C-alpha positions as a Python dict, from the first residue, in 0.01 Angstrom:
ca = {
    (1, 'M'): (0, 0, 0),
    (2, 'A'): (167, 289, -181),
    (3, 'C'): (429, 220, -441),
    (4, 'E'): (784, 217, -299),
    (5, 'I'): (1011, 478, -453),
    (6, 'F'): (1381, 398, -482),
    (7, 'F'): (1631, 676, -559),
    (8, 'Y'): (1948, 539, -722),
    (9, 'H'): (2242, 782, -707),
    (10, 'L'): (2478, 692, -991),
    (11, 'Q'): (2838, 773, -908),
    (12, 'M'): (3079, 500, -1021),
    (13, 'R'): (2906, 356, -1326),
    (14, 'P'): (2683, 523, -1586),
    (15, 'L'): (2316, 447, -1648),
    (16, 'E'): (2402, 228, -1949),
    (17, 'A'): (2603, -5, -1724),
    (18, 'V'): (2352, -19, -1438),
    (19, 'L'): (2006, -13, -1598),
    (20, 'P'): (2039, -347, -1781),
    (21, 'L'): (2139, -521, -1457),
    (22, 'L'): (1843, -377, -1268),
    (23, 'L'): (1608, -473, -1550),
    (24, 'E'): (1743, -829, -1538),
    (25, 'K'): (1667, -840, -1165),
    (26, 'C'): (1310, -727, -1234),
    (27, 'L'): (1262, -1001, -1490),
    (28, 'E'): (1409, -1260, -1251),
    (29, 'K'): (1136, -1162, -1002),
    (30, 'G'): (872, -1204, -1271),
    (31, 'W'): (812, -829, -1295),
    (32, 'R'): (759, -641, -1618),
    (33, 'A'): (925, -300, -1644),
    (34, 'Y'): (864, 36, -1808),
    (35, 'V'): (1158, 273, -1866),
    (36, 'Q'): (1056, 637, -1898),
    (37, 'T'): (1323, 868, -2040),
    (38, 'G'): (1349, 1244, -2062),
    (39, 'S'): (1355, 1251, -2444),
    (40, 'Q'): (1274, 1043, -2752),
    (41, 'E'): (1641, 1047, -2857),
    (42, 'R'): (1743, 898, -2522),
    (43, 'A'): (1470, 634, -2547),
    (44, 'Q'): (1611, 529, -2885),
    (45, 'V'): (1967, 511, -2750),
    (46, 'L'): (1855, 287, -2462),
    (47, 'D'): (1651, 75, -2703),
    (48, 'T'): (1963, 0, -2906),
    (49, 'H'): (2175, -46, -2596),
    (50, 'L'): (1952, -313, -2443),
    (51, 'W'): (1997, -527, -2755),
    (52, 'T'): (2378, -492, -2750),
    (53, 'F'): (2493, -426, -2392),
    (54, 'R'): (2645, -771, -2358),
    (55, 'E'): (2795, -994, -2626),
    (56, 'D'): (2638, -1314, -2494),
    (57, 'S'): (2285, -1191, -2423),
    (58, 'F'): (2026, -916, -2466),
    (59, 'L'): (1715, -794, -2292),
    (60, 'A'): (1396, -855, -2485),
    (61, 'H'): (1204, -528, -2497),
    (62, 'G'): (1018, -288, -2717),
    (63, 'M'): (928, 73, -2761),
    (64, 'A'): (590, 189, -2631),
    (65, 'G'): (345, 242, -2914),
    (66, 'M'): (483, -39, -3129),
    (67, 'A'): (276, -337, -3236),
    (68, 'H'): (235, -592, -2954),
    (69, 'A'): (380, -355, -2693),
    (70, 'D'): (152, -516, -2434),
    (71, 'L'): (346, -843, -2474),
    (72, 'Q'): (688, -694, -2407),
    (73, 'P'): (855, -764, -2070),
    (74, 'I'): (1024, -420, -2090),
    (75, 'L'): (890, -109, -2260),
    (76, 'I'): (1083, 212, -2324),
    (77, 'S'): (926, 552, -2389),
    (78, 'C'): (970, 921, -2326),
    (79, 'D'): (596, 955, -2274),
    (80, 'G'): (449, 964, -1929),
    (81, 'D'): (159, 740, -2012),
    (82, 'L'): (35, 423, -1851),
    (83, 'A'): (254, 118, -1895),
    (84, 'H'): (61, -93, -2144),
    (85, 'N'): (265, -403, -2065),
    (86, 'G'): (139, -440, -1705),
    (87, 'A'): (467, -321, -1558),
    (88, 'A'): (527, -373, -1187),
    (89, 'V'): (833, -144, -1191),
    (90, 'R'): (873, 191, -1361),
    (91, 'F'): (1216, 345, -1409),
    (92, 'F'): (1251, 722, -1441),
    (93, 'V'): (1580, 819, -1610),
    (94, 'D'): (1745, 1116, -1781),
    (95, 'G'): (1517, 1382, -1639),
    (96, 'A'): (1187, 1190, -1628),
    (97, 'R'): (1027, 1242, -1286),
    (98, 'P'): (753, 1047, -1106),
    (99, 'E'): (594, 1352, -947),
    (100, 'D'): (499, 1489, -1291),
    (101, 'D'): (200, 1252, -1286),
    (102, 'L'): (147, 1060, -963),
    (103, 'S'): (-125, 849, -1124),
    (104, 'L'): (153, 664, -1311),
    (105, 'L'): (261, 515, -979),
    (106, 'E'): (-73, 344, -911),
    (107, 'G'): (-53, -34, -914),
    (108, 'L'): (329, -46, -925),
    (109, 'E'): (542, -251, -687),
    (110, 'R'): (810, 15, -712),
    (111, 'A'): (933, 315, -898),
    (112, 'I'): (1304, 375, -948),
    (113, 'L'): (1440, 722, -1008),
    (114, 'M'): (1799, 707, -1133),
    (115, 'F'): (2013, 1019, -1141),
    (116, 'D'): (2371, 1111, -1226),
    (117, 'G'): (2563, 1221, -917),
    (118, 'G'): (2806, 1416, -1134),
    (119, 'N'): (2533, 1642, -1268),
    (120, 'E'): (2434, 1924, -1029),
    (121, 'E'): (2101, 1984, -1207),
    (122, 'A'): (2012, 1614, -1176),
    (123, 'L'): (2105, 1618, -807),
    (124, 'Q'): (1885, 1917, -737),
    (125, 'S'): (1598, 1768, -932),
    (126, 'A'): (1626, 1440, -740),
    (127, 'R'): (1623, 1629, -410),
    (128, 'G'): (1305, 1806, -518),
    (129, 'S'): (1147, 1476, -620),
    (130, 'W'): (1241, 1323, -283),
    (131, 'K'): (1071, 1607, -92),
    (132, 'T'): (759, 1604, -309),
    (133, 'L'): (712, 1226, -301),
    (134, 'K'): (782, 1194, 69),
    (135, 'A'): (534, 1473, 143),
    (136, 'A'): (279, 1289, -74),
    (137, 'G'): (311, 986, 157),
    (138, 'F'): (518, 754, -61),
    (139, 'P'): (776, 533, 112),
    (140, 'V'): (1110, 652, -26),
    (141, 'T'): (1460, 507, 7),
    (142, 'Y'): (1792, 640, -115),
    (143, 'W'): (2060, 408, -254),
    (144, 'Q'): (2413, 521, -332),
    (145, 'Q'): (2649, 340, -565),
    (146, 'T'): (2957, 191, -394),
    (147, 'Y'): (3309, 173, -531),
    (148, 'S'): (3261, -197, -600),
    (149, 'G'): (2957, -123, -813),
    (150, 'G'): (2696, -239, -564),
    (151, 'W'): (2440, -32, -376),
    (152, 'E'): (2430, 91, -18),
    (153, 'K'): (2109, 208, 144),
    (154, 'K'): (2170, 556, 287),
    (155, 'A'): (1818, 670, 382),
}
């Protein structure tokens, strides 16, 4: 079965507030995750954030390319390479797009493309990704952030 692609339309809360919660859900399901960013600077910001996003806990993770990266439950990178930690879920954030290399979707349970609803360029890019991935035969769903901070399936 083809990897499911989830589009998450951020409207009420920024990526930094939402990504850690979704990563926690992945880990609860026993899934490893790979977070692909649009730039090295953004990867480094998220790396720091996952250690400090909550006072009482953190998300164990590492940067791709580091020693023992294959043992990390979560890897972060700006590179579109294979997830060396056996990830079941790949997040595409800050301009990273799954259609840039469809082979990266092989073997995944799901791919999650997160985009900022307040950024017109990000909206247009997500629409293009939706069309491309749907035409390629991937099952795609669209989730919109609600006022309460949850998610509502829209398509």
